[in-house]
PLY file of the C-alpha trace (Angstrom):
ply
format ascii 1.0
element vertex 291
property float x
property float y
property float z
element edge 290
property int vertex1
property int vertex2
end_header
-24.47 17.68 -12.37
-20.99 16.12 -12.82
-19.04 17.93 -15.53
-15.59 16.89 -16.79
-13.60 19.12 -19.13
-10.79 17.85 -21.35
-8.26 20.68 -21.44
-4.84 21.47 -22.90
-3.59 24.45 -24.88
-1.34 22.22 -26.99
-2.99 21.22 -30.26
-3.01 17.56 -31.23
-2.77 16.36 -27.65
-5.73 13.99 -28.01
-8.52 16.04 -26.40
-11.23 14.94 -28.84
-10.20 11.28 -28.67
-10.36 11.41 -24.89
-13.67 13.29 -24.80
-15.49 11.04 -27.28
-14.39 7.83 -25.59
-15.31 9.08 -22.11
-18.74 10.15 -23.38
-19.25 6.80 -25.11
-18.30 4.95 -21.93
-20.84 7.03 -19.96
-23.54 6.27 -22.52
-22.67 2.56 -22.54
-22.87 2.60 -18.73
-26.42 3.91 -18.87
-25.83 7.57 -18.01
-27.64 10.32 -19.89
-24.51 12.04 -21.12
-24.07 15.23 -23.12
-20.90 15.80 -25.15
-20.30 19.53 -25.52
-18.03 20.89 -28.26
-16.35 24.18 -27.29
-13.71 23.97 -30.01
-14.18 25.97 -33.21
-12.89 22.99 -35.21
-16.13 21.15 -34.33
-14.38 17.76 -34.20
-16.85 16.42 -31.65
-19.88 17.58 -33.63
-18.48 15.84 -36.70
-18.03 12.65 -34.66
-21.58 12.84 -33.30
-22.99 13.27 -36.81
-21.34 9.97 -37.82
-22.50 8.07 -34.76
-24.61 4.99 -35.68
-28.24 5.18 -34.61
-28.00 1.82 -32.83
-25.23 3.09 -30.53
-26.08 4.32 -27.01
-27.41 7.86 -27.16
-25.05 10.81 -26.64
-26.72 14.22 -26.82
-25.29 17.66 -27.54
-26.29 21.22 -26.71
-29.93 22.27 -26.74
-30.52 25.85 -27.98
-33.28 27.89 -26.33
-35.15 30.88 -27.77
-32.44 33.25 -26.54
-29.88 31.29 -28.57
-28.22 30.10 -25.38
-26.90 26.56 -25.39
-27.67 24.35 -22.42
-27.57 20.62 -21.63
-30.80 18.92 -22.70
-33.37 18.15 -20.02
-32.63 14.92 -18.18
-28.85 15.10 -18.68
-26.96 13.49 -15.79
-23.34 13.90 -16.93
-21.51 16.37 -19.17
-18.22 15.92 -21.05
-16.65 19.06 -22.57
-14.10 19.14 -25.37
-12.43 22.54 -24.94
-10.44 24.73 -27.34
-6.76 25.47 -26.88
-7.29 29.22 -26.51
-8.44 29.27 -22.89
-6.54 31.85 -20.85
-6.81 33.85 -17.65
-10.44 34.60 -16.70
-11.95 32.14 -19.21
-9.84 29.32 -17.79
-10.64 30.32 -14.21
-14.36 30.46 -14.94
-14.21 27.06 -16.63
-12.76 25.63 -13.41
-15.67 27.13 -11.45
-18.21 25.36 -13.65
-16.69 21.86 -13.80
-16.02 19.17 -11.21
-12.96 17.66 -12.89
-10.40 18.45 -15.59
-8.37 15.88 -17.51
-5.22 17.06 -19.29
-4.09 14.79 -22.16
-0.37 14.98 -22.95
1.05 13.85 -26.28
4.21 11.76 -26.71
6.71 14.37 -27.90
9.06 16.60 -25.93
7.18 19.62 -27.32
3.94 18.28 -25.84
5.48 18.02 -22.39
7.19 21.43 -22.59
3.87 23.06 -23.53
1.83 21.15 -20.94
3.92 21.80 -17.82
3.33 25.58 -17.62
-0.35 24.97 -18.34
-0.62 22.44 -15.52
1.14 24.85 -13.18
-1.37 27.55 -14.11
-4.28 25.20 -13.41
-2.98 24.57 -9.90
-2.99 28.30 -9.18
-6.75 28.51 -9.74
-8.58 28.86 -6.41
-11.07 26.10 -7.12
-8.30 23.68 -8.13
-5.94 24.57 -5.29
-8.77 24.09 -2.78
-9.52 20.60 -4.17
-13.04 21.41 -5.32
-12.03 20.83 -8.94
-9.80 17.80 -9.44
-7.07 17.74 -12.10
-5.17 14.75 -13.51
-2.94 14.16 -16.52
-3.21 11.30 -19.02
-0.49 10.24 -21.45
-1.85 9.90 -24.99
-0.40 7.78 -27.80
2.75 7.02 -25.85
4.72 4.02 -27.16
5.12 1.13 -24.76
8.78 1.82 -24.09
8.05 5.43 -23.10
5.14 4.26 -20.99
7.44 1.95 -19.03
10.05 4.69 -18.77
7.66 7.25 -17.33
5.84 4.89 -14.98
9.17 3.63 -13.63
10.56 7.14 -13.27
11.33 8.42 -9.80
10.58 12.02 -10.78
8.37 13.92 -8.38
5.54 15.37 -10.42
3.15 18.12 -9.41
0.07 16.69 -11.18
-0.89 12.99 -10.98
-0.24 11.02 -14.16
-3.22 8.72 -13.82
-2.62 6.40 -16.78
-1.14 6.14 -20.26
-3.26 5.40 -23.33
-0.99 3.64 -25.88
-1.21 4.45 -29.56
-3.52 2.20 -31.60
-5.04 2.44 -35.08
-8.42 1.48 -33.62
-8.87 5.00 -32.23
-8.65 6.74 -35.60
-10.90 4.06 -37.13
-13.50 4.56 -34.41
-13.42 8.36 -34.77
-14.12 8.11 -38.49
-17.19 5.97 -37.80
-18.58 7.97 -34.89
-17.77 5.12 -32.53
-15.45 4.41 -29.61
-13.58 1.42 -28.26
-16.43 0.94 -25.79
-18.99 0.48 -28.57
-17.50 -2.78 -29.88
-19.08 -5.89 -28.43
-17.17 -8.37 -30.57
-14.14 -8.24 -28.26
-11.92 -6.58 -30.88
-11.07 -3.67 -28.56
-11.01 -5.48 -25.21
-7.23 -5.20 -24.90
-7.44 -1.43 -25.37
-9.81 -0.96 -22.44
-7.43 -1.86 -19.61
-5.40 1.39 -19.69
-8.69 3.31 -19.40
-9.70 1.64 -16.13
-7.75 3.97 -13.79
-9.22 7.05 -15.48
-12.80 5.75 -15.48
-12.58 4.68 -11.84
-11.14 8.07 -10.91
-14.02 9.80 -12.69
-16.54 7.68 -10.81
-14.84 8.46 -7.52
-14.76 12.20 -8.28
-18.37 12.26 -9.43
-19.54 10.18 -6.46
-17.87 12.58 -4.05
-19.71 15.48 -5.69
-23.18 14.02 -6.27
-23.86 10.28 -6.47
-25.84 9.29 -9.56
-27.36 5.89 -10.23
-26.99 4.69 -13.85
-30.13 3.87 -15.79
-28.62 0.66 -17.12
-25.89 -1.88 -16.52
-22.36 -0.87 -17.55
-20.55 -2.91 -20.16
-17.47 -3.11 -17.91
-18.53 -3.40 -14.24
-16.96 -0.78 -11.99
-17.09 -0.10 -8.28
-20.21 1.43 -6.79
-19.96 4.39 -4.44
-19.95 2.09 -1.43
-17.21 -0.08 -2.88
-15.14 2.95 -3.85
-15.52 4.95 -0.65
-15.89 2.02 1.73
-17.93 2.42 4.90
-16.78 6.00 5.29
-19.29 8.16 3.45
-17.18 11.31 3.71
-15.64 12.18 0.32
-11.83 12.16 0.22
-10.00 15.48 0.21
-8.05 14.49 -2.89
-9.90 12.12 -5.20
-6.91 11.80 -7.49
-4.74 10.50 -4.68
-7.42 8.11 -3.45
-8.26 6.61 -6.83
-5.37 4.09 -7.06
-6.36 2.42 -3.78
-9.67 1.19 -5.23
-8.26 -0.32 -8.43
-7.80 -4.00 -9.01
-4.13 -5.05 -8.62
-3.96 -6.06 -12.28
-4.80 -2.56 -13.50
-3.35 -0.41 -10.71
-0.94 2.09 -12.22
2.00 3.73 -10.56
0.64 7.24 -10.09
3.36 9.82 -10.40
3.24 13.58 -10.47
4.24 15.90 -13.25
7.35 18.00 -12.52
6.52 21.47 -11.28
6.87 24.16 -13.89
9.56 26.77 -13.38
7.24 29.44 -14.70
5.85 31.16 -11.61
3.91 33.82 -13.46
0.15 33.82 -13.18
-2.56 36.19 -14.26
-5.37 34.40 -12.47
-7.73 36.73 -10.58
-7.47 36.33 -6.81
-11.17 36.50 -6.01
-13.70 34.49 -7.96
-17.20 34.11 -6.59
-19.29 31.20 -7.96
-22.42 33.37 -7.83
-20.95 35.73 -10.41
-20.20 32.81 -12.72
-23.79 31.60 -12.94
-24.61 30.83 -16.55
-21.10 31.77 -17.68
-20.44 28.45 -19.36
-23.56 28.66 -21.48
-22.79 32.28 -22.42
-19.25 31.37 -23.43
-20.52 28.58 -25.65
-23.07 30.93 -27.19
-20.36 33.46 -28.07
-18.10 30.83 -29.56
-20.61 28.89 -31.62
-23.49 31.16 -32.61
0 1
1 2
2 3
3 4
4 5
5 6
6 7
7 8
8 9
9 10
10 11
11 12
12 13
13 14
14 15
15 16
16 17
17 18
18 19
19 20
20 21
21 22
22 23
23 24
24 25
25 26
26 27
27 28
28 29
29 30
30 31
31 32
32 33
33 34
34 35
35 36
36 37
37 38
38 39
39 40
40 41
41 42
42 43
43 44
44 45
45 46
46 47
47 48
48 49
49 50
50 51
51 52
52 53
53 54
54 55
55 56
56 57
57 58
58 59
59 60
60 61
61 62
62 63
63 64
64 65
65 66
66 67
67 68
68 69
69 70
70 71
71 72
72 73
73 74
74 75
75 76
76 77
77 78
78 79
79 80
80 81
81 82
82 83
83 84
84 85
85 86
86 87
87 88
88 89
89 90
90 91
91 92
92 93
93 94
94 95
95 96
96 97
97 98
98 99
99 100
100 101
101 102
102 103
103 104
104 105
105 106
106 107
107 108
108 109
109 110
110 111
111 112
112 113
113 114
114 115
115 116
116 117
117 118
118 119
119 120
120 121
121 122
122 123
123 124
124 125
125 126
126 127
127 128
128 129
129 130
130 131
131 132
132 133
133 134
134 135
135 136
136 137
137 138
138 139
139 140
140 141
141 142
142 143
143 144
144 145
145 146
146 147
147 148
148 149
149 150
150 151
151 152
152 153
153 154
154 155
155 156
156 157
157 158
158 159
159 160
160 161
161 162
162 163
163 164
164 165
165 166
166 167
167 168
168 169
169 170
170 171
171 172
172 173
173 174
174 175
175 176
176 177
177 178
178 179
179 180
180 181
181 182
182 183
183 184
184 185
185 186
186 187
187 188
188 189
189 190
190 191
191 192
192 193
193 194
194 195
195 196
196 197
197 198
198 199
199 200
200 201
201 202
202 203
203 204
204 205
205 206
206 207
207 208
208 209
209 210
210 211
211 212
212 213
213 214
214 215
215 216
216 217
217 218
218 219
219 220
220 221
221 222
222 223
223 224
224 225
225 226
226 227
227 228
228 229
229 230
230 231
231 232
232 233
233 234
234 235
235 236
236 237
237 238
238 239
239 240
240 241
241 242
242 243
243 244
244 245
245 246
246 247
247 248
248 249
249 250
250 251
251 252
252 253
253 254
254 255
255 256
256 257
257 258
258 259
259 260
260 261
261 262
262 263
263 264
264 265
265 266
266 267
267 268
268 269
269 270
270 271
271 272
272 273
273 274
274 275
275 276
276 277
277 278
278 279
279 280
280 281
281 282
282 283
283 284
284 285
285 286
286 287
287 288
288 289
289 290
């Protein structure tokens, strides 16, 4: 089952905004998506409680008799909104249980200074360094001038900056109503969707490489199928993040750069992590945090 986690230790980076909109896009595309809230602030649960009944269904955790939370039966995709306090073994085990991690980065210098060491730590995780768990960064609420500055920068970054989501009042309005920019069919948010295209295409490419899934309905914004994304070669790319830009339409193709490598070389990540030992870890972690 494809699982994407939205991660960053820096508060206010836009994790919940990113998670809710990705989940809403999945639901609008016909996937049976579950939006899991790992954060004690319960922002995602609050958003789900406000979601209009006529909107495409997004489920949350199902609790069994042992008080263990699991994705409901029939779930095809999972989006996780994670807390900031993920360190060491918890962070490493999260990487074992997900297929992709998206790191939102806010617009201030403090956001970048806090995010670089975190990104460096992610790349030391065995599952990330081996390419089995893909990691990309997304700029959140960046003004247009900073967006142009960063995309035109010649800096050599360690982590791909896939796209930049500009600031817009529509996001806060949607959050208050339990909606997303992908839920509006009146065309009022069409202009806001273009910066999301690189991220959504990258997610499809990453998920297709792991386990192709056919949507149950037609997506609101047509995207490439697995054949169109991967071409005639059915072998998944070694680095989905690097391959993603080549399948984008020229009008929405971003200049993918890499985040500068952190100078902090310290790491407390365990050297040996066996997936078999992590079976059920994600559910147990959620149970400890929420029940």
